[in-house]
MARGUBA-249917 format. One line per field, with one value per residue (C-alpha): residue number from 0; y, x, z. Coordinates in Angstrom, 3 decimals. Layout:
<pts>
nr = (NUM, ...);
y = (Y, ...);
x = (X, ...);
z = (Z, ...);
</pts>
This chain:
<pts>
nr = (0, 1, 2, 3, 4, 5, 6, 7, 8, 9, 10, 11, 12, 13, 14, 15, 16, 17, 18, 19, 20, 21, 22, 23, 24, 25, 26, 27, 28, 29, 30, 31, 32, 33, 34, 35, 36, 37, 38, 39, 40, 41, 42, 43, 44, 45, 46, 47, 48, 49, 50, 51, 52, 53, 54, 55, 56, 57, 58, 59, 60, 61, 62, 63, 64, 65, 66, 67, 68, 69, 70, 71, 72, 73, 74, 75, 76, 77, 78, 79, 80, 81, 82, 83, 84, 85, 86, 87, 88, 89, 90, 91, 92, 93, 94, 95, 96, 97, 98, 99, 100, 101, 102, 103, 104, 105, 106, 107, 108, 109, 110, 111, 112, 113, 114, 115, 116, 117, 118, 119, 120, 121, 122, 123, 124, 125, 126, 127, 128, 129, 130, 131, 132, 133, 134, 135, 136, 137, 138, 139, 140, 141, 142, 143, 144, 145, 146, 147, 148, 149, 150, 151, 152, 153, 154, 155, 156, 157, 158, 159, 160, 161, 162, 163, 164, 165, 166, 167, 168, 169, 170, 171, 172, 173, 174, 175, 176, 177, 178, 179, 180, 181, 182, 183, 184, 185, 186, 187, 188, 189, 190, 191, 192, 193, 194, 195, 196, 197, 198, 199, 200, 201, 202, 203, 204, 205, 206, 207, 208, 209, 210, 211, 212, 213, 214, 215, 216, 217, 218, 219, 220, 221, 222, 223, 224, 225, 226, 227, 228, 229, 230, 231, 232, 233, 234, 235, 236, 237, 238, 239, 240, 241, 242, 243, 244, 245, 246, 247, 248, 249, 250, 251, 252, 253, 254, 255, 256, 257, 258, 259, 260, 261, 262, 263, 264, 265, 266, 267, 268, 269, 270, 271, 272, 273, 274, 275, 276, 277, 278, 279, 280, 281, 282, 283, 284, 285, 286, 287, 288, 289, 290, 291, 292, 293, 294, 295, 296, 297, 298, 299, 300, 301, 302, 303, 304, 305);
y = (0.288, 3.322, 5.838, 9.460, 12.366, 14.999, 18.520, 17.803, 20.683, 21.459, 21.957, 19.438, 16.549, 13.065, 9.838, 7.513, 5.161, 5.102, 3.260, 4.034, 7.553, 9.656, 8.212, 8.389, 5.818, 7.971, 4.863, 6.675, 6.732, 3.343, 2.020, 2.611, 5.039, 2.067, 2.967, 6.059, 9.029, 10.132, 8.885, 8.858, 7.318, 4.381, 3.719, 3.725, -0.548, -0.668, -4.712, -4.766, -1.335, -3.105, -6.681, -4.677, -2.689, -5.252, -7.100, -4.840, -4.489, -1.462, 0.310, 3.729, 5.707, 8.033, 7.864, 10.851, 12.171, 13.609, 16.255, 17.942, 17.533, 18.978, 16.730, 16.552, 14.706, 11.306, 12.153, 15.640, 15.895, 12.640, 11.499, 12.082, 12.425, 10.141, 11.274, 8.494, 8.652, 5.077, 5.195, 4.703, 6.923, 9.806, 9.884, 9.216, 12.126, 14.872, 14.340, 14.210, 17.279, 19.045, 16.984, 15.341, 11.221, 9.106, 8.292, 4.329, 5.011, 5.206, 1.890, 0.659, 2.301, 3.664, 7.048, 10.243, 13.254, 14.812, 17.035, 19.318, 16.897, 20.384, 21.133, 18.584, 19.215, 17.150, 16.579, 19.956, 22.030, 25.149, 25.099, 28.251, 28.994, 30.644, 34.378, 34.477, 30.728, 31.249, 27.270, 25.920, 21.681, 19.083, 15.501, 12.239, 9.475, 7.003, 7.165, 4.225, 4.838, 3.065, 1.284, -0.495, 0.536, -1.528, -0.228, -2.495, -4.185, -6.781, -5.506, -9.849, -8.855, -4.889, -5.626, -6.091, -2.981, -0.951, -0.221, 1.893, 3.294, 6.365, 9.434, 11.868, 15.221, 16.394, 19.861, 21.833, 24.846, 23.749, 27.358, 28.172, 24.275, 24.135, 27.640, 26.087, 22.710, 24.208, 24.033, 20.200, 20.963, 20.249, 20.129, 22.893, 25.483, 24.308, 21.735, 22.876, 24.869, 21.850, 18.677, 16.868, 13.564, 11.269, 11.832, 8.969, 6.133, 2.544, -0.279, -3.248, -5.341, -4.074, -3.758, -7.713, -8.359, -5.501, -7.639, -8.514, -10.564, -7.695, -4.822, -3.737, -2.833, 0.980, 3.179, 6.549, 9.581, 13.345, 16.480, 20.045, 22.227, 18.643, 17.959, 14.332, 15.437, 12.414, 8.593, 5.681, 2.642, 2.265, -1.840, 0.036, 1.278, 0.382, 0.268, -1.291, -0.159, -2.928, -1.630, 1.372, 0.313, -1.616, 1.736, 4.033, 2.045, 1.049, 2.320, 3.794, 3.391, 3.204, 4.599, 4.332, 7.636, 7.753, 8.382, 7.497, 8.528, 6.153, 9.500, 10.520, 7.951, 8.034, 11.620, 12.840, 15.796, 19.240, 19.182, 15.191, 16.446, 20.399, 23.752, 22.877, 20.082, 21.996, 25.646, 25.591, 26.149, 29.282, 30.455, 29.665, 26.053, 22.724, 19.768, 15.884, 12.881, 9.138, 5.991, 2.842, 2.207, 4.957, 7.245, 11.422, 14.181, 17.264, 21.106, 24.744, 27.061, 30.016, 33.540, 33.315, 36.029, 34.480);
x = (-0.200, 0.689, -0.092, -0.937, -1.468, -4.147, -5.654, -9.347, -11.951, -12.427, -8.897, -8.156, -5.178, -6.319, -4.616, -5.631, -4.278, -3.788, -6.513, -5.188, -3.340, -6.088, -7.770, -7.197, -9.043, -9.505, -8.845, -10.444, -13.661, -13.435, -13.337, -16.244, -14.549, -12.260, -8.568, -6.921, -7.452, -4.269, -0.376, 0.773, -2.248, -2.083, 1.320, 1.637, -0.191, 0.699, 0.619, -3.308, -4.039, -2.861, -4.202, -7.427, -7.468, -5.649, -9.424, -11.356, -13.328, -13.008, -16.483, -18.138, -16.941, -14.156, -13.526, -12.037, -10.466, -6.139, -7.258, -9.456, -7.663, -4.202, -1.098, 0.677, 4.379, 2.943, 4.469, 3.644, 4.951, 7.719, 8.925, 12.559, 14.367, 17.696, 19.699, 23.068, 25.925, 25.570, 26.752, 30.513, 31.078, 29.263, 31.449, 34.726, 33.704, 32.491, 35.654, 37.761, 35.982, 37.395, 41.132, 39.835, 40.621, 37.946, 38.103, 38.591, 36.133, 33.139, 34.173, 33.390, 29.830, 27.012, 26.843, 24.155, 22.724, 19.079, 17.537, 14.448, 11.242, 9.474, 10.229, 9.023, 8.442, 5.612, 5.847, 5.024, 5.835, 8.209, 11.823, 12.289, 16.512, 17.868, 18.222, 22.334, 22.406, 24.234, 25.157, 21.243, 21.582, 19.844, 20.165, 18.832, 18.027, 16.106, 13.874, 12.539, 9.536, 9.384, 6.364, 6.767, 8.290, 11.867, 15.182, 18.824, 17.045, 19.321, 20.416, 18.592, 15.305, 15.252, 13.051, 9.987, 10.472, 9.610, 6.931, 7.376, 10.234, 9.817, 11.761, 13.560, 15.587, 17.953, 17.812, 21.775, 23.231, 26.557, 28.008, 26.172, 27.234, 31.682, 31.571, 29.234, 31.165, 34.479, 33.637, 33.232, 29.265, 26.633, 25.117, 22.341, 22.002, 23.077, 20.073, 17.296, 15.649, 13.778, 13.567, 11.366, 9.874, 7.169, 5.412, 4.066, 5.321, 5.209, 4.840, 7.565, 5.898, 5.400, 9.480, 9.963, 9.593, 13.483, 14.760, 19.196, 20.180, 19.422, 19.472, 17.025, 17.414, 15.955, 17.253, 17.999, 17.931, 17.451, 16.832, 17.084, 15.054, 14.012, 18.096, 18.811, 21.459, 22.137, 22.246, 22.943, 20.571, 19.991, 22.111, 25.334, 24.286, 27.629, 25.433, 21.832, 18.714, 19.326, 22.591, 21.649, 18.778, 20.812, 22.785, 20.420, 18.537, 21.524, 20.480, 17.237, 14.194, 12.329, 9.055, 6.619, 6.084, 10.441, 11.914, 15.437, 17.741, 19.502, 22.350, 22.479, 23.624, 26.365, 26.769, 23.252, 24.219, 25.958, 28.797, 29.798, 29.384, 30.948, 30.040, 31.223, 28.358, 25.781, 26.125, 23.906, 20.019, 18.729, 14.843, 12.657, 14.955, 12.674, 14.069, 12.962, 13.445, 12.628, 13.407, 12.253, 9.198, 8.695, 7.472, 8.746, 9.133, 9.412, 9.968, 10.116, 13.074, 11.501, 14.007, 14.258, 11.467, 8.442);
z = (-0.065, -0.451, 2.467, 1.984, 4.699, 2.927, 3.701, 3.333, 2.029, 5.190, 5.948, 7.965, 7.971, 7.396, 6.412, 3.321, 0.883, -3.231, -4.386, -7.801, -9.602, -9.116, -6.344, -2.142, 0.143, 3.769, 6.529, 9.329, 6.439, 5.002, 8.161, 10.170, 12.185, 13.404, 12.056, 13.130, 10.817, 11.236, 11.014, 14.485, 14.764, 12.837, 13.486, 16.497, 16.352, 12.328, 13.037, 14.156, 12.293, 8.848, 9.091, 9.500, 6.652, 4.558, 5.585, 4.604, 1.449, -0.336, -0.902, -1.966, 1.305, 2.171, -1.793, -3.474, -6.105, -5.601, -7.436, -4.578, -2.067, -1.379, -0.476, 2.374, 3.080, 3.988, 8.398, 8.466, 11.917, 12.699, 15.941, 15.198, 11.564, 11.982, 8.685, 8.615, 5.906, 4.679, 0.907, 0.843, -2.660, -1.419, 2.083, -0.551, -2.606, -0.662, 2.102, -1.329, -2.613, 0.425, 0.311, 3.324, 3.342, 5.027, 8.499, 9.697, 11.964, 8.964, 8.308, 11.897, 12.767, 10.901, 11.807, 11.888, 13.344, 13.914, 11.734, 12.880, 12.648, 12.004, 9.010, 6.532, 3.047, 0.935, -2.670, -4.156, -1.855, -1.627, -0.556, 0.841, 0.200, 3.767, 3.455, 4.364, 2.278, -1.488, -1.860, -1.741, -2.692, -2.801, -1.051, -3.228, -0.308, 0.786, 4.663, 6.594, 8.403, 11.750, 12.576, 15.690, 18.998, 19.696, 22.059, 21.267, 17.729, 16.552, 12.500, 12.208, 13.922, 12.350, 9.158, 11.681, 12.773, 9.575, 8.464, 4.777, 2.775, 1.425, -0.944, 1.411, 0.563, 3.070, 1.546, 2.637, 2.879, 2.334, 2.590, 6.017, 7.292, 5.738, 9.004, 10.908, 10.669, 11.745, 15.215, 15.539, 16.215, 13.560, 11.136, 12.276, 10.793, 7.520, 7.588, 9.966, 7.500, 5.241, 4.819, 2.256, 2.104, 0.562, -1.878, 0.115, 2.257, 0.664, 2.711, 2.568, 0.973, -2.170, -2.193, -2.091, -5.945, -5.900, -3.370, -3.869, -0.839, 2.473, -0.327, -2.808, -6.301, -6.641, -9.368, -7.713, -9.917, -9.197, -11.747, -11.564, -14.143, -15.840, -16.626, -15.100, -12.243, -10.235, -10.999, -8.409, -7.009, -4.186, -3.203, -3.911, 0.211, 2.519, 5.770, 5.495, 6.821, 9.433, 10.635, 10.778, 13.424, 15.264, 15.534, 16.093, 18.817, 20.892, 24.761, 22.913, 22.474, 18.916, 18.431, 15.568, 13.278, 13.669, 10.378, 9.594, 6.420, 4.911, 3.619, -0.262, -3.263, -5.055, -7.367, -5.776, -4.590, -6.302, -3.740, -5.113, -8.567, -9.195, -9.683, -12.987, -13.685, -11.763, -10.132, -6.921, -6.100, -6.832, -7.025, -9.724, -9.542, -9.436, -8.138, -8.796, -7.453, -8.506, -6.863, -8.276, -6.768, -4.522, -6.809, -7.078, -5.161, -6.538, -4.784, -6.504, -4.316, -3.198, -2.395, 2.058, 3.926, 2.681);
</pts>
């Protein structure tokens, strides 16, 4: 299933799933009120809620055309967002461009940072370039959504804690990031202004056809103004989501509704490609990320200050 969050004509944010490319089913209405009307409540008991939803027959309740609603990020306010640094090619290239080698510790454990879970954007939302930023960048990533509470989760069991996957764009103000990280802390203002996820959450069963061992064969591309700049594949990831979840849950409880990002796929940002390939993003630019099985995530850059 592909889960979405949408705003209805009354201004309420509701939970739905796609019936086809033009139609959605409102989960709460279609269930006669038995299922939650928002994604976080649904995820809190995701196993039982999915069983109930899967056993329902699609009737005429809660059916809406996508053109009649306003789509939101599939999780408008995640419980948290951890973003990892899990693709070796991205790490090598990004550090080489700064005259640095990959530190040995990177190969010892997957590492992450927390970003601003209250600055989430969805498909079609405008991204405001920070007022002091001149080096705005996109980052082509996959995210998984936690659907079950767990602590000290072993990687062998991690898959049962994953509800589904979506595209993620970890927007980066590279000039702000470069300056603040000289202090040895961050990233913070280089990242906290926006993170895009969407256009929907794809339940993990839908990706089984793409499975190759403990990875998925998913093509990942990024376009700016219709021109393809980035092309990679999720199967090239060094650390799997199972390993990320094991690391994230060490001595910490993970809760339903937390989002875990993969980090940028190799070639998946302008920082790696270089400004001789493409300039930094500017107002008016349209950025489109596409991943096999996960759809397209599109955003337009706007000038700061609105």
